[in-house]
C-alpha positions as CSV (number, residue, x, y, z in Angstrom):
1,M,-11.6,-46.2,-11.6
2,S,-8.3,-46.0,-13.2
3,A,-6.6,-42.9,-11.7
4,R,-6.1,-39.9,-13.8
5,V,-3.2,-37.3,-14.4
6,S,-5.3,-35.0,-12.3
7,D,-5.7,-37.2,-9.7
8,H,-1.8,-37.6,-9.9
9,I,-1.3,-33.8,-9.6
10,L,-2.8,-33.5,-6.9
11,R,-1.7,-36.5,-4.9
12,R,1.7,-35.4,-5.6
13,L,0.9,-32.0,-4.2
14,R,-0.2,-33.3,-1.2
15,A,2.8,-35.5,-1.1
16,W,4.8,-32.1,-1.1
17,G,2.7,-30.9,1.8
18,V,0.2,-28.3,-0.2
19,E,-2.7,-27.6,1.7
20,H,-3.8,-24.7,-0.7
21,V,-4.4,-23.6,-3.8
22,F,-5.5,-20.5,-4.6
23,G,-7.5,-20.4,-7.8
24,Y,-10.3,-19.4,-10.1
25,P,-12.0,-22.0,-12.3
26,G,-12.5,-21.8,-16.2
27,A,-12.2,-23.0,-19.7
28,G,-9.1,-26.0,-19.9
29,L,-9.2,-26.5,-16.3
30,G,-12.0,-29.1,-15.8
31,G,-10.1,-32.3,-15.7
32,L,-8.3,-30.7,-12.5
33,L,-11.8,-29.3,-11.1
34,A,-13.3,-32.9,-11.1
35,A,-9.9,-34.5,-10.0
36,W,-10.5,-32.0,-6.9
37,G,-14.4,-33.1,-6.4
38,R,-13.0,-36.7,-6.6
39,A,-10.6,-36.3,-3.7
40,G,-12.7,-34.6,-0.9
41,D,-11.2,-31.1,-1.8
42,L,-7.5,-31.8,-1.1
43,P,-5.2,-29.9,-1.3
44,R,-8.2,-26.6,-0.2
45,F,-8.9,-25.0,-3.3
46,V,-8.9,-21.1,-2.3
47,Q,-11.7,-19.2,-5.1
48,A,-10.5,-15.9,-5.2
49,R,-12.5,-13.3,-7.5
50,H,-9.4,-12.9,-10.1
51,E,-7.0,-15.0,-11.2
52,E,-4.3,-12.6,-10.3
53,M,-5.5,-12.3,-6.6
54,S,-4.8,-15.6,-6.6
55,A,-1.3,-15.6,-7.2
56,L,-1.0,-12.7,-4.9
57,Q,-3.1,-14.8,-2.3
58,A,0.0,-17.3,-2.9
59,V,2.6,-15.2,-2.7
60,G,1.4,-14.0,0.8
61,Y,1.3,-18.0,2.1
62,A,4.8,-18.3,1.2
63,K,6.0,-15.2,2.4
64,F,4.4,-15.9,5.8
65,S,4.5,-19.7,5.9
66,G,8.2,-20.4,4.5
67,R,6.5,-22.9,2.8
68,L,5.4,-23.4,-1.7
69,G,2.4,-21.1,-2.8
70,V,0.8,-22.9,-5.5
71,C,-2.0,-20.8,-7.9
72,A,-4.1,-22.6,-10.6
73,A,-5.5,-20.8,-13.3
74,A,-7.3,-21.6,-16.7
75,S,-5.9,-21.0,-20.1
76,G,-6.0,-18.3,-22.0
77,P,-6.8,-14.8,-20.2
78,G,-7.0,-16.3,-17.0
79,A,-3.0,-17.4,-17.3
80,V,-2.4,-13.6,-18.3
81,H,-4.2,-12.6,-15.2
82,L,-1.8,-14.6,-13.3
83,L,1.1,-12.5,-14.5
84,N,1.1,-9.5,-12.1
85,G,1.3,-11.9,-8.8
86,L,4.2,-13.9,-10.3
87,Y,5.9,-11.6,-11.4
88,D,5.8,-10.2,-7.4
89,A,6.9,-13.4,-6.5
90,K,10.1,-13.5,-8.9
91,L,11.0,-10.3,-7.8
92,D,10.9,-10.3,-4.1
93,R,12.3,-14.3,-4.3
94,V,9.3,-16.1,-3.4
95,P,8.4,-19.5,-4.1
96,V,5.2,-20.3,-5.9
97,L,3.9,-22.6,-8.3
98,A,1.8,-21.9,-10.8
99,I,-0.8,-24.8,-12.4
100,V,-2.1,-23.5,-15.8
101,G,-4.5,-25.7,-17.5
102,T,-4.7,-24.6,-21.5
103,T,-6.4,-26.8,-24.7
104,D,-6.4,-30.1,-26.0
105,R,-3.2,-30.8,-27.5
106,A,-5.1,-31.3,-31.2
107,A,-6.2,-27.7,-30.5
108,D,-2.7,-26.1,-29.6
109,G,-2.1,-23.1,-32.4
110,T,1.5,-22.7,-31.2
111,T,2.1,-26.2,-32.4
112,T,-0.5,-26.4,-35.4
113,G,0.1,-23.2,-36.8
114,G,-4.0,-22.2,-36.3
115,A,-5.5,-20.0,-34.1
116,H,-7.6,-21.4,-31.4
117,R,-10.6,-19.2,-29.2
118,R,-8.8,-17.7,-25.8
119,E,-5.9,-19.5,-26.6
120,V,-2.3,-17.9,-26.1
121,D,1.3,-18.8,-26.5
122,L,1.8,-19.9,-22.8
123,H,5.7,-20.7,-23.1
124,A,6.1,-16.9,-24.7
125,L,4.1,-15.9,-21.6
126,F,5.8,-17.2,-19.1
127,R,9.3,-16.7,-20.5
128,D,10.6,-14.2,-18.7
129,V,8.6,-14.1,-15.5
130,A,9.1,-18.1,-14.5
131,A,12.8,-17.8,-16.6
132,E,13.7,-20.8,-14.4
133,F,11.0,-23.3,-15.0
134,T,8.4,-23.5,-17.1
135,A,7.2,-27.3,-18.5
136,T,3.8,-28.4,-20.7
137,V,2.9,-32.2,-19.8
138,T,1.9,-34.1,-22.7
139,A,2.2,-37.3,-21.9
140,P,1.1,-39.6,-18.3
141,E,4.5,-40.3,-18.2
142,Q,5.9,-36.7,-18.0
143,L,3.8,-35.8,-14.6
144,P,6.3,-36.9,-11.8
145,D,9.3,-35.8,-13.1
146,V,8.0,-32.4,-14.5
147,L,6.0,-31.6,-11.5
148,D,8.7,-32.3,-9.1
149,R,11.5,-30.4,-10.9
150,A,8.9,-27.4,-11.0
151,I,8.4,-27.5,-7.4
152,R,12.1,-28.0,-6.2
153,T,13.3,-25.4,-8.4
154,A,10.5,-23.1,-7.0
155,Y,12.2,-23.9,-3.5
156,A,15.5,-23.9,-4.2
157,R,15.9,-20.4,-6.6
158,S,12.8,-18.5,-4.7
159,C,11.3,-18.0,-8.1
160,P,8.1,-18.7,-9.4
161,T,7.6,-21.7,-11.3
162,V,4.7,-22.9,-14.3
163,V,3.3,-26.5,-15.4
164,V,1.1,-26.1,-18.0
165,V,-1.1,-29.1,-18.3
166,P,-3.9,-29.4,-21.6
167,A,-7.2,-30.4,-21.0
168,D,-6.8,-33.5,-22.7
169,V,-4.2,-34.6,-21.0
170,Q,-5.4,-34.0,-17.3
171,D,-7.8,-36.7,-18.3
172,L,-5.5,-39.1,-19.7
173,V,-5.3,-42.5,-17.3
174,C,-2.1,-43.4,-15.9
175,A,-0.6,-46.4,-17.3
176,A,2.4,-46.4,-15.1
177,P,1.8,-48.5,-11.4
178,E,0.4,-45.7,-9.3
179,D,3.5,-46.5,-6.9
180,E,5.9,-45.1,-9.4
181,F,4.2,-41.6,-9.0
182,T,4.3,-41.5,-5.3
183,T,7.9,-43.5,-4.4
184,T,9.9,-40.1,-5.7
185,A,11.8,-38.0,-3.2
186,T,9.6,-35.4,-1.4
187,G,10.0,-32.1,0.6
188,P,11.7,-29.0,0.1
189,A,15.7,-30.2,0.1
190,D,15.0,-31.2,4.0
191,G,18.6,-31.3,5.7
192,D,20.5,-29.9,2.8
193,P,23.4,-27.9,4.4
194,A,23.4,-24.2,4.3
195,A,25.8,-22.9,2.0
196,V,28.7,-21.1,3.4
197,P,31.9,-18.8,2.4
198,S,35.3,-19.5,2.1
199,E,37.4,-19.4,5.4
200,E,39.9,-16.8,4.0
201,S,36.6,-14.7,3.2
202,L,35.4,-15.2,6.2
203,R,39.0,-13.3,7.9
204,Q,39.1,-10.8,4.8
205,A,35.4,-9.5,5.9
206,A,36.3,-9.4,9.7
207,R,39.3,-7.4,9.2
208,I,37.3,-4.9,7.0
209,L,34.5,-5.0,9.8
210,N,37.0,-4.4,12.9
211,S,39.0,-1.7,11.4
212,G,35.5,0.5,11.4
213,D,35.2,3.1,14.0
214,K,31.1,4.1,12.5
215,V,29.7,0.7,11.8
216,A,26.4,0.1,9.5
217,I,24.2,-2.8,9.2
218,L,21.8,-3.0,6.5
219,A,19.5,-5.9,6.7
220,G,17.1,-7.6,4.6
221,Q,14.6,-10.4,4.1
222,G,18.0,-12.8,3.5
223,A,18.6,-11.8,7.2
224,A,15.0,-13.3,8.9
225,G,16.4,-16.8,9.6
226,A,19.6,-14.8,11.2
227,R,17.7,-12.6,14.5
228,A,20.1,-13.8,17.1
229,E,23.1,-13.5,15.1
230,V,22.6,-9.9,14.0
231,E,21.6,-8.9,17.0
232,R,24.9,-10.2,18.2
233,I,27.1,-8.8,15.3
234,A,25.4,-5.7,15.8
235,E,26.1,-5.2,19.5
236,L,30.1,-6.6,18.7
237,L,30.5,-3.6,16.7
238,G,28.6,-1.0,18.3
239,A,26.3,-0.7,14.9
240,G,23.3,0.8,14.3
241,V,20.8,-1.6,11.6
242,A,18.9,-0.1,9.5
243,K,16.3,-2.2,7.4
244,A,15.2,-2.8,4.2
245,L,11.0,-2.9,3.7
246,L,11.1,-6.7,3.0
247,G,13.1,-7.1,5.9
248,K,11.1,-4.9,8.2
249,D,10.5,-7.8,10.6
250,V,13.6,-9.2,11.0
251,L,14.6,-7.1,14.0
252,S,12.4,-6.2,16.8
253,D,12.0,-1.7,16.4
254,E,12.3,-1.8,20.5
255,L,16.4,-2.2,20.4
256,P,17.8,1.1,20.7
257,Y,20.3,0.6,18.1
258,V,17.6,-0.3,15.1
259,T,16.8,2.9,12.8
260,G,14.1,1.3,10.9
261,A,13.4,1.5,6.9
262,I,15.8,3.1,5.2
263,G,15.0,4.4,1.5
264,P,12.7,7.4,0.5
265,L,10.1,6.1,2.3
266,G,12.5,5.6,5.4
267,T,13.3,7.6,8.6
268,R,15.9,10.2,9.4
269,P,18.3,8.1,11.4
270,S,18.4,5.5,8.5
271,Y,19.7,8.2,6.4
272,E,21.7,9.8,9.0
273,L,23.6,6.4,9.8
274,M,24.3,5.6,6.0
275,R,25.7,9.0,5.9
276,D,27.8,9.2,8.3
277,C,29.0,5.6,8.3
278,D,32.4,4.4,7.8
279,T,32.0,0.5,7.4
280,L,28.8,-1.4,6.2
281,L,27.5,-4.7,6.5
282,T,24.5,-5.8,4.5
283,V,23.1,-9.3,5.4
284,G,20.4,-10.5,3.1
285,S,19.5,-7.2,0.7
286,S,19.8,-6.1,-2.6
287,F,18.5,-2.7,-2.0
288,P,18.8,-0.7,-5.5
289,Y,18.6,2.9,-4.1
290,A,22.1,4.1,-4.4
291,Q,21.8,7.8,-3.1
292,Y,20.3,5.8,0.1
293,L,23.9,4.3,1.0
294,P,26.8,5.9,2.2
295,A,28.6,7.6,-1.1
296,A,31.0,6.1,-2.7
297,G,34.5,6.2,-1.1
298,T,33.3,6.9,2.1
299,A,32.4,3.7,3.4
300,R,34.2,0.2,3.5
301,G,31.6,-2.9,2.4
302,V,30.8,-6.1,3.0
303,R,27.5,-8.1,1.9
304,I,26.4,-11.4,2.7
305,D,23.7,-13.4,0.6
306,V,22.8,-16.8,-0.2
307,D,22.3,-15.6,-4.0
308,P,25.5,-14.4,-5.9
309,R,23.6,-13.0,-8.5
310,T,22.4,-10.1,-6.6
311,S,25.5,-9.2,-4.9
312,G,26.8,-5.2,-5.3
313,T,23.8,-3.9,-6.8
314,A,23.9,-0.4,-5.5
315,H,26.8,-0.4,-3.4
316,L,30.6,-1.8,-4.2
317,Y,31.9,-4.2,-1.7
318,E,35.1,-5.3,-1.0
319,V,33.9,-8.3,0.1
320,D,30.7,-10.5,-0.8
321,L,30.0,-13.5,2.1
322,V,27.7,-15.9,-0.8
323,G,26.0,-18.1,1.6
324,D,23.6,-18.2,3.9
325,A,23.5,-15.6,7.0
326,K,22.7,-17.4,9.4
327,E,25.6,-20.1,9.3
328,T,27.9,-16.9,7.6
329,L,27.5,-15.0,10.6
330,R,27.9,-17.7,12.9
331,R,31.5,-18.8,11.6
332,L,32.0,-14.3,11.4
333,I,31.0,-13.0,14.5
334,P,33.9,-15.1,16.7
335,M,36.3,-13.0,14.8
336,I,35.2,-9.7,15.8
337,R,36.5,-8.1,18.3
338,G,33.6,-6.1,20.6
339,A,35.8,-5.2,23.7
340,E,37.9,-2.5,21.8
341,R,35.2,-0.2,20.7
342,G,34.2,3.1,22.1
343,R,30.7,4.4,22.6
344,E,30.2,7.3,21.0
345,W,28.9,6.1,17.7
346,F,26.5,3.5,19.0
347,D,25.4,6.3,21.4
348,T,24.7,9.0,18.7
349,V,22.9,6.1,16.4
350,C,20.8,5.8,19.7
351,A,20.5,9.6,20.2
352,N,19.1,9.8,16.9
353,V,16.6,6.8,17.2
354,R,14.9,8.8,20.3
355,R,15.1,12.1,17.8
356,W,13.3,10.4,15.6
357,D,10.6,9.3,17.8
358,E,10.0,12.6,19.3
359,V,9.6,14.1,15.9
360,S,7.6,11.3,14.2
361,G,5.1,11.6,17.5
362,R,4.9,15.4,16.9
363,R,4.2,14.9,13.2
364,A,1.4,12.2,13.9
365,R,-0.4,14.5,16.7
366,L,-0.5,18.0,14.1
367,S,-3.9,19.1,13.0
368,A,-5.0,17.8,9.5
369,D,-8.1,18.1,7.7
370,P,-9.9,15.7,8.5
371,I,-7.4,13.3,9.8
372,N,-3.8,13.0,9.7
373,P,-3.0,10.2,7.9
374,E,0.5,9.5,9.8
375,Y,-1.6,9.9,13.1
376,V,-4.0,6.7,11.8
377,A,-0.8,4.6,11.4
378,R,0.9,5.7,14.9
379,V,-2.3,5.1,17.0
380,L,-2.5,1.6,15.6
381,D,1.4,0.9,16.7
382,P,0.7,0.4,20.5
383,L,-2.6,-1.9,19.6
384,L,-0.9,-4.3,17.8
385,P,-1.6,-7.9,18.7
386,S,1.9,-9.4,19.6
387,D,1.3,-12.2,16.9
388,A,-0.1,-9.8,14.4
389,I,0.8,-10.0,10.7
390,V,0.5,-6.8,9.0
391,T,0.6,-6.4,5.0
392,C,0.7,-3.3,3.2
393,D,-0.4,-1.9,-0.4
394,S,1.8,0.3,-2.6
395,G,1.1,3.9,-2.1
396,S,1.1,7.0,0.8
397,V,-0.2,4.2,2.9
398,A,3.5,2.6,2.8
399,T,5.6,5.6,3.8
400,W,3.4,5.6,7.0
401,Y,3.7,1.2,7.9
402,A,7.4,2.0,6.9
403,R,8.0,5.0,9.4
404,C,5.5,4.5,12.3
405,L,4.7,0.8,13.3
406,R,7.4,-0.4,15.4
407,L,7.3,-4.4,15.4
408,R,8.3,-6.5,18.1
409,P,9.0,-9.6,18.3
410,G,7.0,-12.7,16.9
411,M,5.2,-10.1,14.7
412,R,5.6,-10.9,10.7
413,A,4.8,-7.9,8.1
414,S,5.8,-7.8,4.6
415,L,4.4,-5.8,1.1
416,S,5.5,-5.7,-2.6
417,G,8.9,-4.9,-2.1
418,T,10.5,-4.8,-5.3
419,L,7.5,-4.7,-7.7
420,A,5.4,-2.3,-5.3
421,T,2.4,-3.3,-7.0
422,M,-0.6,-1.7,-6.2
423,G,-3.7,-4.2,-4.7
424,C,-1.7,-6.6,-2.8
425,A,-2.1,-5.6,0.7
426,V,-5.7,-7.7,1.1
427,P,-5.0,-10.8,-1.3
428,Y,-1.6,-10.9,1.1
429,A,-3.6,-11.0,4.4
430,I,-6.2,-13.8,3.0
431,G,-2.9,-15.7,2.0
432,A,-1.4,-15.2,5.5
433,K,-4.6,-16.2,6.9
434,F,-4.5,-19.6,5.5
435,A,-1.3,-19.8,6.2
436,H,-1.7,-18.9,10.0
437,P,-5.5,-19.2,10.5
438,D,-5.1,-18.8,14.6
439,R,-3.1,-15.2,14.0
440,P,-4.7,-11.6,13.8
441,A,-4.2,-10.2,10.1
442,I,-4.3,-6.8,9.3
443,A,-4.0,-5.0,5.7
444,L,-3.5,-1.7,5.3
445,V,-4.5,-0.2,2.2
446,G,-5.1,3.1,0.3
447,D,-8.3,4.1,-1.4
448,G,-6.7,3.6,-4.8
449,A,-5.7,0.0,-4.0
450,M,-8.9,-0.7,-2.3
451,Q,-11.0,0.3,-5.5
452,M,-8.3,-1.6,-8.1
453,N,-9.2,-4.9,-6.1
454,G,-9.1,-4.7,-2.7
455,L,-13.5,-4.3,-2.3
456,A,-13.4,-7.5,-4.4
457,E,-11.5,-9.5,-2.2
458,L,-13.5,-8.6,0.6
459,I,-15.8,-11.2,-1.1
460,T,-13.4,-13.8,-0.1
461,A,-12.2,-13.0,2.9
462,A,-16.2,-12.7,3.7
463,R,-16.3,-16.4,2.6
464,Y,-13.6,-18.1,4.3
465,R,-14.0,-16.4,7.8
466,G,-15.2,-19.8,9.2
467,R,-11.6,-21.4,7.9
468,W,-9.5,-19.9,10.3
469,R,-9.8,-20.7,13.9
470,D,-8.7,-16.5,15.1
471,P,-11.4,-15.2,12.4
472,R,-10.0,-11.4,12.6
473,L,-8.7,-9.9,9.2
474,V,-8.8,-6.2,9.7
475,V,-8.7,-4.2,6.6
476,A,-7.9,-0.3,6.9
477,V,-8.2,2.1,4.5
478,W,-7.0,5.4,4.3
479,N,-9.7,7.5,2.0
480,N,-8.2,10.4,1.2
481,R,-10.0,10.6,-2.4
482,D,-6.7,11.1,-4.1
483,L,-3.9,8.3,-5.6
484,N,-1.8,10.3,-3.0
485,Q,2.0,8.9,-3.8
486,G,1.5,9.6,-7.3
487,T,0.1,12.5,-6.6
488,W,3.1,13.9,-4.7
489,E,5.6,12.6,-6.6
490,M,4.3,14.9,-9.6
491,R,4.8,17.6,-7.0
492,A,8.4,16.7,-6.2
493,G,9.8,14.9,-9.3
494,E,7.9,17.3,-11.9
495,G,7.6,20.5,-10.4
496,A,4.0,19.9,-11.5
497,P,0.6,20.4,-9.6
498,S,-1.9,17.3,-9.4
499,F,-3.7,16.4,-12.5
500,L,-6.6,16.0,-11.3
501,P,-8.4,14.1,-14.0
502,A,-5.6,11.1,-13.4
503,Q,-5.2,11.9,-9.7
504,Q,-8.5,12.3,-8.2
505,L,-10.6,9.2,-6.8
506,P,-14.4,8.6,-6.0
507,D,-15.5,8.8,-2.6
508,V,-16.3,5.3,-2.3
509,P,-18.2,4.0,0.9
510,Y,-16.0,1.1,1.9
511,A,-17.2,0.5,5.3
512,R,-21.0,0.1,3.9
513,F,-20.2,-2.1,1.6
514,A,-18.1,-4.2,4.0
515,S,-21.5,-3.7,6.4
516,S,-23.4,-5.4,3.6
517,L,-21.3,-8.7,3.6
518,G,-21.7,-9.0,7.0
519,M,-18.5,-7.6,8.1
520,T,-17.9,-5.1,11.8
521,A,-17.5,-2.0,9.6
522,V,-16.5,1.7,11.1
523,R,-16.2,4.8,9.0
524,V,-13.5,7.5,10.9
525,E,-14.1,10.9,10.5
526,R,-12.7,12.7,13.4
527,P,-9.1,12.2,15.0
528,E,-10.5,11.6,18.2
529,D,-12.8,8.6,17.0
530,V,-9.5,6.9,15.9
531,P,-8.4,4.8,18.8
532,A,-11.8,3.8,19.8
533,A,-11.8,2.6,15.5
534,W,-8.8,0.5,15.9
535,R,-10.2,-1.5,18.8
536,A,-13.4,-2.5,17.7
537,A,-11.8,-3.9,14.4
538,L,-9.1,-5.5,16.6
539,E,-12.0,-7.1,18.7
540,A,-14.1,-7.9,16.2
541,D,-15.1,-11.5,15.8
542,G,-14.3,-11.8,12.4
543,P,-13.1,-10.0,9.6
544,A,-13.2,-6.2,9.6
545,V,-13.4,-3.3,7.4
546,V,-12.0,0.2,9.5
547,E,-12.2,3.8,7.3
548,F,-10.7,6.3,7.9
549,L,-10.7,9.8,6.2
550,T,-7.6,11.2,5.7
551,D,-5.7,14.4,4.6
552,P,-4.6,14.2,0.8
553,A,-2.1,17.2,1.7
554,V,-0.2,15.8,4.5
555,P,3.0,15.2,3.1
556,P,5.3,11.9,2.8
557,L,8.5,13.9,3.5
558,P,11.5,11.5,2.4
559,P,14.0,11.5,5.5
560,H,16.7,13.9,3.7
561,T,14.1,16.9,2.6
562,T,15.6,19.8,3.3
563,W,13.7,23.4,3.5
564,E,15.5,24.2,-0.4
565,R,13.6,21.3,-1.6
566,L,10.5,21.9,0.2
567,E,10.5,25.6,-1.1
568,A,11.3,24.4,-4.4
569,T,8.2,22.0,-4.3
570,A,6.2,25.1,-2.9
571,A,6.8,27.6,-5.5
572,S,7.0,24.9,-8.2
573,I,2.8,24.5,-8.0
574,L,1.8,27.6,-6.1
575,A,0.2,28.8,-9.1
576,G,-1.6,25.8,-10.4
577,D,-1.8,23.1,-7.9
578,A,-5.8,23.1,-6.3
579,D,-4.3,21.5,-3.0
580,R,-1.9,23.9,-2.3
581,G,-2.6,26.3,0.4
582,A,-2.8,22.8,2.3
583,M,-0.3,21.0,1.4
584,I,2.3,24.0,2.0
585,R,0.6,24.5,5.3
586,Q,1.0,20.8,6.1
587,G,4.3,20.7,4.6
588,F,6.0,23.5,6.5
589,K,4.4,22.1,9.9
590,A,5.3,18.9,9.2
591,K,9.1,19.9,8.3
592,V,9.6,22.6,11.2
593,Q,9.3,19.4,13.9
594,E,12.5,18.1,13.2
595,F,13.4,21.8,14.6
596,L,12.0,22.0,17.8
597,P,13.8,20.9,21.0
598,G,12.6,17.6,22.7
599,R,9.3,17.9,24.5
600,E,7.3,15.0,26.2
601,Q,5.5,12.9,24.1
602,G,2.2,13.1,25.3
603,G,2.3,16.8,24.8
604,D,-1.1,17.7,22.6
605,T,0.8,19.9,19.6
606,R,-2.9,20.3,17.6
607,G,-3.3,23.4,16.0
């Protein structure tokens, strides 16, 4: 039987090393699905419960593998559902290819002026999210070039691309000899030299860095391949290193000068590092919050990023070094004078980190009703397996992830850093499990995100557990019956009490649902049961859900919260917030920990 366009699409994906395609079947995808049957399900088709989840699984796969994530969807509503995941890929700069089926060419209303059932203008739909590359295959002869350019563009630009294949085209027989579709270059630009800046710009950057007495480094996801180089230049400069959320796994949090996350979810020592430094080196980050960077005119700046389009987004840098982080730092390090530096700034940074750890430990052990959400994350920290992959959802749970989990070498972690979409943690973890089937994955989820789509994707996890050599996928749910991040933003930002019709969530039995799927399931209602629950989930022989009943009144305080801000927030809602008493009490207790003298971390501060 002659090969069809759909057969060649799958053959071409295999040639590029694609092992999994995350998708959902439907009208307009029939030819490709038939080809999957003829190909013995290679690459493997992974069926999600929703096309948005397919796209987010592809993003998770790409984030944790470094390889292309591929998703597939049918025409009309299926294509629309892909958008959120594709925007996540675009904003976090992840290579993803979407293959979209559509109606027969003769029925395409965008060219004939008609209106076919379930159809939308796909080029208009994807014009922004896949601005780097969107193309429709209308003839077999176009296939090799279109698909290869889509994949090369996704890799080169770290972006989503889209290839649309009409249903009738999928079934066309390819007239060209088969070898014409299998001999073009494959692979993501293997062997291409890494981009590096000019020698003069490197010398200029070195002069700025050498002139600084209080140097701060901000590391983002673009520094992921330069761990050793970032450590070396930090030690030479006597610098503290703060991490953007997407760069959380770039450096080990065991290093004494690593101050942790930066920004509204960040740590106090990261805030102090940026407030007090006189020189800033940013590596691989387009961190957007200017208020968490050095104030204008207080610090000189150097930035390293491979993409010149993201340079200088939140801070005015004197030198932008456009190049690969690892290669640029390798050339810059010999120009840095380290021996002449004093230790006062470095010692201050390290002392601030130790102090924050004490404060964080005391906050986590404060009493709450029923469980302190910070305590849940703090207990997980030392229990994390050395090869863990951690995903986190958007919401207040991201605050505890950012501040309480100290990643060690070999661990990986990510979240929706730029789009900050809800509902990403579980599909990310599923994508990560297909990228690394021999490693445990832990998804940290709020109850809002769990209700949005996490519950449905537990079905996907249960279905594919047999595909993973290490079957552990732990989904931890912070169940506080509240859209908590939005509630606190209303209180602090709007000076308004919680609007219960919008913010209050139904109490869903997450653990019982997981148990019905044959998963290990634990519901935790008392703080003394938290450690055992984490251990049970991490030691399970398959996917597990552990549900923690947490207190919505524990505030995710910004790292620079002042007494004045706390008092103003409390006063503005005192007359109307349904949870006002507990909120003020918990906020006061959390803030006061910053002013207590140091004490042994093992002491109990409940009460």
